[in-house]
C-alpha positions in Angstrom: 84.0 75.9 114.9 80.8 77.6 114.1 77.3 76.2 113.5 74.2 77.8 112.1 70.7 76.7 111.3 69.4 77.6 107.8 65.8 77.6 106.6 65.2 74.6 104.3 64.9 76.8 101.2 68.3 78.4 101.8 69.9 75.0 102.6 68.6 73.6 99.3 70.0 76.6 97.4 73.3 76.2 99.1 73.5 72.5 98.3 72.6 73.2 94.7 75.2 75.9 94.3 77.8 73.8 96.1 77.2 70.8 93.7 77.2 73.1 90.6 80.5 74.7 91.6 82.0 71.5 93.0 83.0 73.1 96.3 82.0 72.2 99.8 79.1 74.1 101.4 81.4 75.2 104.1 83.8 76.8 101.5 80.9 78.4 99.8 79.6 80.0 103.1 83.1 81.2 104.0 83.5 82.8 100.6 80.1 84.5 100.8 80.7 85.7 104.4 84.2 87.1 103.4 82.7 88.9 100.5 79.9 90.4 102.6 82.3 91.6 105.3 84.7 93.1 102.8 81.8 94.9 101.1 80.3 96.3 104.3 83.6 97.3 106.0 83.5 100.8 107.4 85.5 103.1 105.1 86.2 105.7 107.7 87.0 105.7 111.4 84.5 107.2 113.9 86.5 110.3 114.5 86.4 111.2 110.8 82.7 110.6 110.6 81.9 113.0 113.4 84.8 115.5 112.9 82.5 118.2 111.4 80.1 117.9 114.4 82.7 118.3 117.1 82.4 121.7 118.9 79.2 122.7 117.1 77.4 123.4 120.4 80.5 124.7 122.2 80.8 127.9 124.3 83.0 129.6 121.8 85.8 129.5 124.3 88.3 127.2 122.8 90.6 127.0 125.8 88.2 125.7 128.4 89.9 122.4 129.0 93.3 124.1 129.2 92.3 126.9 131.5 89.9 124.8 133.6 91.8 125.1 136.9 92.3 128.9 136.5 88.6 129.4 135.7 87.5 127.3 138.8 89.9 129.2 141.0 88.5 132.6 139.7 84.9 131.4 140.4 85.8 130.3 143.9 87.6 133.6 144.5 84.5 135.6 143.2 82.2 133.7 145.6 84.5 134.1 148.6 84.8 137.9 147.9 81.0 138.4 148.0 
């Protein structure tokens, strides 16, 4: 169940359209909402939208996440050697 309040002008237009088409106001609103949601549905997923931006500001070292532990170990060793 869902309830909404409409401005008087919009309610009058809805009632007129409903009477002209001989359908309930509820069915008319459902149809309009379904059409709106279908029309405004995202066409691509978020990954695809940002794919060309990923890595733009990177270090240029593509293996940082894979070699993380090794790099940390090397940094610690460098500090301990000083």
